[in-house]
Steps between C-alpha positions, in 0.01 A plus 500: 500500500264518206623682183200681374438538135340800307148355529519522883645851495229615239225359723632610841332806672568520871213761537232232437372273761589141425509152629777250450570137505866379506582131502815304458428157338681172590763546226582850607299672227343816646154634401373845562144590428370851568152646459376842527208750413586763237383852562194425275408195712633222266667196660845477368748215543878426471638142486861436534703159505859520592783227512665424830787724374251789481481522123167584357355207315164642425335846572153588388267790582126531450357853480155366582340182638134573421238383748769373743565629848849540628461180703368296202769635265775425757387143538482456124847659454658273763366193327625640163840575651546149634406353168744725314777411751439119447480541113825719489681245718398209284612691187844555661538137586431396138742737355789407732 
């Protein structure tokens, strides 16, 4: 179960149509990328990276992805989330 942070709850709006990509990586890290269209037609995006325990490691929201369709923004966000997850996991290993 993911423990959502403030960034997610401020971004969330169940009234807006959105697309989601959820993925569990080999080490158990979970990524959640969501894109949507704002009422004014802007492509918006949320990126979440969560530990296997569900704790939020990183959450980020974009109010606008100028010039990007939902599909293109989702693809970019998934790549970004994967890179973040790898980076965060490497940092944890060096600290331990």
